[in-house]
N, C-alpha and C positions, 0 to 999 in steps of 0.2 A: 414213526413209531417210538414209543417210549423205551428207553432203557430197561433192561430185566433187573428187576430189586426183589428179590428171595425175601420170605418172610424167614429170620432172624432166633433162634433163640436157643436157651439152655437146654433143652428137650433135643434139639436138632446137635445140637455141640456136643452131646453125649451121645447120638446115634453114627454121628459119622467118625469118631474117636472110636468107638464099636466093632464100627465096621471097618476101618481099615488100619487102626492100631490097637489091636483088644487087648497087647499087653498094656495100655493103660487106662482099659476101659473100667478098671476100678476104681479110680481115683475120684476124688470128689472136682466137681466142675460148679463153677458158680462166675457170672459176667463180674467185667471189669467195668466200675464206674467212675469217672464219665467213659462210654463204651466207644468213643470215637465215631466216625463221620465216613471215612473210606472205608474202615471194615469196624465190626463187630468183635468185640476180644472176651475172652473168657480165661481166666486161671485155672488150669489142671493142675492138679496136687500142689504141692509146695513150691515146686521148682520148674512149671511151666505155663508159657499162657498157648491160647489157640486164634487163632484171627482167620475171621472168614470175609472175602470183600463184600463188600454189600448190596456191588453194584457191579456191571458188566465193564465199565468205564476203569475200575480198581484192578482185573485181572492181571495186567502187564506187570502190574507192579509184585506180584508171588513171584513171578521168576526172576525177575532182575534183585529182588533183595536176597532169594536164594543162591544168588551168583557171585553177588558185591559183596555181600556185606563181610563175610569168613574175608576177604580180601584187604577190607579197609579194617577192620577191627584190630589188626595187632599193630597199625600205622597210627592208633589217636591216643590222645593220651586221657581217655574217659572210656566205659565199658558201652558197648552198642549192642541192640539184641544179636541173639545168635540163631540161627535158622538151625531147627535139630529133624523136623521132618517134613514134608511137602505131601499134603491130603492130591488126591484128583476128584476129577467132576464123576459124579456119580448121579442114579437114578433118587437119592437126596437129596443130593445137593449141585449146581449147574457150574461151578467154577474151582478150579484149584483153587488152596487152602496150605496153611502153615501151623506149624506147631512151634514156637521159639522157646528158650532159656527164659525161664523170670528175670525181670532184672529188678532188683529192689531200689524203691525211692517213690517222695509220692511230687506228685506236679504239680510244679513251681505256683508259690503262689506270692503278691508280693509282702504282704503280712508274715511270713514264712523263710524269707530271705534275712540273712543274719546281718549280711555284709553285701549291700549292692553293688560298688564298687570291685571287691573281690569277686563275685558272680561273673560279672560284666567280665572281667578281667579273663576269669576261667573260661567262659566262655569263648569269647577272642580266641583265646589259645587254641581251643577245640577245633575253632571254625578255618583258623590258620592252619592247622596241622593238617586238616582237610583236605585244603587248600593245593599242599605242597603235594600231596600222593600224585604220582605219575596217572596221568591221561593219556592213555591211547587210544582202544577201541572201545571205551566205555560209550555207556546209552546217553547219547548225544540227548538237548532239552528236544520233548515233543509234547504227543497227545500222552506220553506214559505218566511225566512230571508235570503235566496242566504246564508245559513252557515254563516252569521253573527253570533256570539257568538259559531262558532263552530270550528275544528282544519283545520289550515292551509294546511295540507296536500289533502285538498278537489281541492285545485288549483296548486297542485306542477308541474302536469301536462302542464299544462296552462302557468305556471310562465317561466319553462324550455324551452318551445316552447319559447316563446317571447326572453328570453334571448337569444336562439339561432340564433333566427332571427335579434336581434339588434348587434351580433358579429362585433366588428369593428366601432360598430355607438355608444356606451356607455363602460363605465370599466365594461363589463359581469363578470370578475372575481370578481370585489369587490363586484360587486351586488348580485354576487353568493354568495360570504360569506356573505353576510347580509341575504339571504334568507335561507341558511342550518343554521345558527345562530339562526333564526326563529323556523324554524322547531324542532329543538333540544329543545326546550323547549315547556312545558304543563301546564298549568293551577292548578295550584294544591288545590285549593278552592273549598267552596261549589257551584253551578253555582249561576249567577247572572243575573238581569236583565241588557241586552242591549239596545241600540237603534237600533244600525245598521246602520244608514248613516249618523254620525253627520260632518255634509258639510257647508259650508258658508249657501248656500240658503234653508237650514234648521233650521238657526239660524238666530232669527227677533230683528231686532235693535227699538228701538226707544231713540230718543235724543242722539245717539251715543253710548247706553248702551244697552247690553243684554237684551232682556225681553220677549221671549218666545222662545220655540223650538217644532218642527211643525214637518209632516211626520215621524211615527212612521210603516211606512207598513214591516218595516225589522228587528221590535223586535222581541227578543227573551231572553231565559233564557239559560246560558251558562260560556264560556269566556269573560273578557271584552275587551280586545285586541282589537276589532275591534273598538270599539268608540274612540281608542288614534290617530287614521288615522289623524286627523284636528290637531294633533300637529306640522303635516312636511306639509300638503296642506294647510295650512292658518295662524296657529302660526308661531311664530320666536323669537329670542335673549328670551328677560324677559318675553315674554307674555309665552313660551314654559315652562321656568325654571317656572313659576306659574302657568301653568296647571299639569306640574309633580308632583310641590309639592303640590297642591290639592289636589291631587289622589294618598293614602299608597297602591303602587302596586309596584310588588317584581321588577328585571328588568329583568326578563324572559318574564315577562308581556309584557315591555316596548321593548323588544326585537319582540314580536309576531305582536306586533303595528306596528313597524318599518318593518317587514313581508309584513303586510295587504297593509301598504302605496306602497311600493315597485310593489308588486303585481300590485294594481290596474294601479301604474305610468308606468309598462311596456307593460301590454296589450295596455294602450291606447298608448304609443309611438308605438309599433310594428303599431300597424292600423293606426295612421296618420302621422308617419315620411315623407311619402311621398306625403302627400295628404292636412295636414291639418297645416302650420306651427303652429298658435296659442297654437289649444291644444297639439301639441310636444313640445314644448318652454313650456307649463306649466307642460307637464307629465316629461320632461327633469331637471326642477327646482327640483321636488318633488324626484327623483332619487339620484338629488345631494346632497340634505337636508336630504334624509336616511343616505343616504354613511356617510356623515361626521358627522352625530349623533351618527350611529352605532362609528365611530373613535373615538370620545369624549368619549364614554363609556367604553371603552376596558381598 
């Protein structure tokens, strides 16, 4: 059975606000672009956002964020989303949903970052602070985080399937070597908090500098390797080295980080190699960065 994916638009968001939070019904509402994949996001007045899960698989993230983000926020050096209200399922919309305080900033792009070394160091400082927060009964990695924070073996079959599909299109022998090097390691420390989706779209800039981190839907407690993917998808050169230097993690964790980056790039390339040249080119670039970095660490 296919996963339920309701139609979400501004009219629906406005009706939900009027139904459940009538005190905000007169505020203007408009889509946020880009709107995201896990959730559709709308600007509500000048100070709030509405986030609606786009499919049933993302519903557990609603309660998780409402429970944990207020506890994480005071211990972090940059702003993160603040839940203000939780909507409930109704005949209008089958899932719970959220209202958050608006977080000012623009999604990071390479061109807009003023100083890539500083940006990388600031991001490392944020993640190091997240990893230092005590973790006890917090959500262990699992389906709610799409196994971010968990073992890479969950995606072994998918990765090897993509490698088979890409035979002759990339250096599958070396890519397999990188993947198997990642699988050969395990996180040896106590479980730590992970964001789970450290991507450019979730890193906000103000005046060219990192000012906030958003979208904790994939957060969990476990292995921090998944949060290193940004080193190959967005950072490079001195920025990558500053990021590496700001996180006191062993080489096995960096190997698993390369594995996480490789997995996603492989499945994206396998899907788009014949249909979307832009997505395919970006995935190829990440694969090449991962392989080059792997060789530099040998």
